[in-house]
Residue, then its C-alpha position, 0 to 999 in steps of 0.5 A: m117211795s119207801w119200797m124204792q129206798q129198800l130196794y136201793r139199800t139192798y143193792e148197795f148192801v149186796y155189793k158192799q158185802g161182795l155178794t155178787d150175783e151175775d143175775l143182779a145187774l150193774p147200772f147200765h146193764m141188763p140180764k138178757a137171754v142169749h143164744l150164740k157166743v162169737v169168739l174172736n182173737d186179738k187180730a179180729e178173726l173169728v176163732r169159733a162160735e158156740r150155741f148156748e144150751g137152753k135159756k142162758q141169761v147173762p148181764i149185757q151192757v145197755t144204754e138207757k134208751s136200749l134198756n126199754k126198746a120195743g117194736s121198731t125202735i132203733a136203739p142198739h145195746a153197747l156190744h151184744d145185740s141181735l143179728q140186724y144190729i151187729a151184722k153189716t150184711a144182715e140186710k143181704y140175707l133178708t129175702i122174700e122167702y125168709l119173710t114168708e116163712v116168718a109170716k107163716k109162723k107169726a100170722p096165727q099168733k096174737g098180734g099177727k095181723k101185719w104178717q097176715k097182710f104180708l101173706s095176702d099181699s101182691p108181689q110188688e107189695k111184698q117187695q116194698f115191705l122187704n125194702k122197708q125191712k132192709q132199710e131198717y136193718k141198715d139203720c140198725y147197723i149204722a146206729y150200732e157201729k156209730q155208738l161202738s165207734e164213739w165208745e172205742k175212741a173214749s176207751t183204752l180197752p183192746e177188746i172194744a177195738v177188736v170187736l169194732k174192727y171185726v164188725q166193720e169188716g162185715k164178715l160175721i154171717d159169712d163166717l158163721i156159715k163157714h163154721s156151719i152155725f148158719t146155713f143159707e138154703g132156698n134163699i133162707l138163712f137158718s141156724g143149724n137146728s132150723d131156728d131163726p137166726f135173726g131172733f138170736t142175741i149174740v154175745w162177744a168173747v175176745e181171746i187175748p194172750d195172757d188174759l184168761h177172761a174172754d167173755l166180754w159181758s162179765k169182764p170187770n174192766i169192760q163193765r166199769q168202763w161202760i158205766q163210766y162212759q155212760e155217766s160221762q155222756s150225760e155230763q157232756q150234754d148241755t141239755k141235761q141237768k141234775d135234779l133232786c132224787y126223791v129217794s136218795g135226797e141227792q142231786d142226780y140226772s133224772t131217769e128218762a126211761y124206766p126199765k121193764i120189770d116183767g116181760n114188757a111191763k113197767l112199774v113206773s112210766a114217765n111218758d105222759t106229759d099231756g094228760l092229767t097225771f100231774l097237771g093241775r097240781f104241778l107244772s112239770d113231771k119233775q115236780a111230781v116225782s123225780l128219780g135219779r138214774d143211779v137209784s132207779q137202775k139199782a132199785f129196779n135191777t134189785l127188784k128183777w133180781l129178787i123176783k127171779r131169785q125168790g119171787i112167788r108167782k101165783g097166777e099173774p101177781i108176783t110176791v116178793a119178801w126180802a131183807i136188806s141183807s139178802k138173807e132168805v125170807p119165806s114168802p107168805l104165799q109159799d105152800t108150807y108143805t114145801y118146808l117139810p123134809e123130803r124123807i117123810d120116814d124121818l118123822d114120826f107118822s101114824i101109818a096104816e098100809d093094809m086093811p085091818s081086821m078088827p071090831f068096828e073097822c069102818v074103813p072107807s073103800r076108796v079113801d087112802w088116809t094112810n100116811n098121816l104127818g099128824f100134829q108134828a107138821a106145823q111144829i116142824i115148819k114153825k121151827k124152820m121159820h124160827g131158823y130163818l128168824a135167827e139168821l136176821k138181825q133184831h132190827e133188820q127190816i123185812s119188806l113184802l110187796m105184791l106186783d100185778s100186771a094190769t096190761p102187758g105193758r103196765m105193772a102196779l104195786i098192789y101191796y107193800q108192807e114193812f115188818l120187823p123180823t119178830d113181827y113178820f115171823a109172829n104173823l106167819d106163826a099166827w097163820i099156822d096156828d089159826f088155820a092149821w088143819y088136816q090137809r091132803y097131799s100125795r107123795e111118791k115113794q119107792d117100793g122096790k122098783k115101783t113108785v107108789k103114791h101115798t096120801e099124807w094128812p099133815c096139820l097145816p094151813p091150806s096153800p093159796y092154790a088149794i083155797f082157789e081150787t076148792i072155792y072156784g075149781k080148775t076151769a072157772d078162771k081161764e083168764g086168771k082174774i079170779k085167782k089174782q083177786l083171791y091172792t090179793r085178798l089172802l096176802p094181808v090175812i097171812a102176813g097181817g097176823s091174828a088181827v086180820p080176819i079172813p073174808y067170810d064169803l071165802v069161808v061160806q064158799s069153801f063150806q058149800m064146795a066141801c058139802n058137795p062130794s059129787g061135784s068133784e073127784y074123790w081126792e079133790w073132795e077130800r082136799n076140799i074138806g081139809v081146806a073148808c075146815a081150816l078156813y072155818k077154824g081160822w075165821c072163828a079164831r079171828h072173829h071180829d067179835l071178841s066174844q065169839r072167838r073160839l079155838y078148835s082142837m084138831a083132835l076129836d073133842k068128845e066133850n063138844r056138845s054143839r049140835d053142828y059138831l055132833y051131826g058131823r060126827l054122826l055122818a062120819i060114823a054112818e059113812n064108815i059103817e056103810s064103807y066097811a060093809l061095802y069093802l067086805a063085799e068087795e063093792k065100790r060105790a058112793t055111800t048114802a052119807e056121801r050122796y046125801m051130804q049136801r042135803f044133810a047140811e041143809h036139813p040134818f034131822a030130816t035127812w038123818r032119818n033117811i040115812e039111818l034107814a039106809l044103814k040097816p041092811y049094811q048093819d045086818r051084813l056086819r052083824n052076820r059076819g060078827k062085826d061091830t055094827g056101830t050102833q053103840a058109837i051112834g048111841e054115844i053121840m046121840d046121848l050128847f045132844q042137848n034138849e031139842d038140838f037133835v030134832c032142830d032141822d036148821k042148816l048146819n054151819g062150818e062146825f059140822l065139817l070139823g066134827y065130821h073130819c075129826q071123827k074120820m081122822e080119829l077112826t083112821r088113827q085107831i085103825a093105824a094103831r091097831a094095825a101097828a100093834k098087830e104087826k108088832k105082835t106078829e114079828t114078836a111071835e116069829 
């Protein structure tokens, strides 16, 4: 229950500090999407009605029962509700023609069997269905009017009396038609833009002289009196007794119905008293667990507020990281690239905009390696992370949880951990240090009136979504189950620090995908290489065998004599030689190195002979143009192989990709530096 305690303490802290937020609902209140505001005067007359633009959410007053109403359950909210509850004459506007239009829309949708049957029913059966719906609408209004009348008797607020009087007169729909908010044509009730009025949630406002606050959902005295009224209702019921709250340790009325957290999904449910949920260990459900109503409502309202305010949705799982002070805490699943400044010109980049002309300019014809954020990116992000840390107190606890909906109505807590701020941010730093590698991103820049896309290569850990797409692709997981499992496995790796290694199967799968250029679009393959290199680098940094741990540099290591690393460098050189020759000839096609890459990873020595033979015509082209053929670069790498390493034909490991990528990025940096020097020299000459 520690996560419940943290949520409850967060709520109490926020309100004690006066950090009120309309999205953080009070007890017996709930954020609700609303569509129409009806404004009354102090004489219970409709002044005007206003449609809300877009999705407007406001905190409305609710009962414990209406907080969880679903389907055909009749449970009115306190004041603001849908048309069938608050309109006395709603059932008169419920017609066969209206139901037919609704059935045509809902029959093809999920759960539309009831409406499919309605469309195929006989006229007599349709009339019976209509009569049943009309009776349900009558019952809804009766329940609403009765509840509002009882509150009005216990209340001293004139606004409640005004709304009650207007509701009892039954003029709402007629008035809305007169004000052209609704139309009634063809025996069908519509709103002005052909929406279904019976799907609207309507809120009230009462304009009283000398009172500038008319909106009843946010009026403080309305909110206070409703909470007091609901609490007094429990005290007046003899059947209700206080129990020990397992979170606060105080006596309180137990929660009878737990709120929905996301859609219709509940995190805690208490409606199973017959199964083996607690029977066999306890005599009653209260002995198993008992949550006080005050704690339950405040904790779950805080959770819903945090999800909306700073929750990260990756597929279906929801990840929330927060501190009791409600100060901003970065989420482990957030793409670290989003922390970089929007203006990349503020940073020191190595940029190569044009194809240069110089010896051994092995420039890939289709690769845009231009805008390189370089090594600064990780440091910029870590510095920003430390800025968050500085805002928190030394012993202020950070909570991290992940929620997942197993079914549309059930939600589970699948991860929960508490950290001290220094530990939490140290773990995020470790994720950046261990898994940072060149990652491919595209950013749009204004070039005069045109918007041009530029490719950037910041040294960052890959985003969880990039890892998912690299390993499984876009179309492999239509239901989202694989993505859900992947994020569940990644969260402990990111938030757990250097002691938690990444699962090796993810490293192997990413390596296989990166070695297959033909299996994806070119930009996707570039991204896959960055992700695979990052995962292998991180796996080596956190190897379970301490003697096998190794830290790889993102700069080209010319002293590294590992067979896998050297073969990667060879492949990068071969690819650039052919790419540059094709560029000069204005030809666009895949290089031999790209086409053979997958086979090369399996049998490097045998495949290298084929690649080397295929390079000869391209080296001849370069030689005829007076360009460097790359022979010296290949020879220098060949000299680094030890003993029989070069002739060994065993498959390569992830270090092969590190060497390949480092060599390509080194060539790109050299080209960018020479281009910048050439441009500077030209400007000086002018």
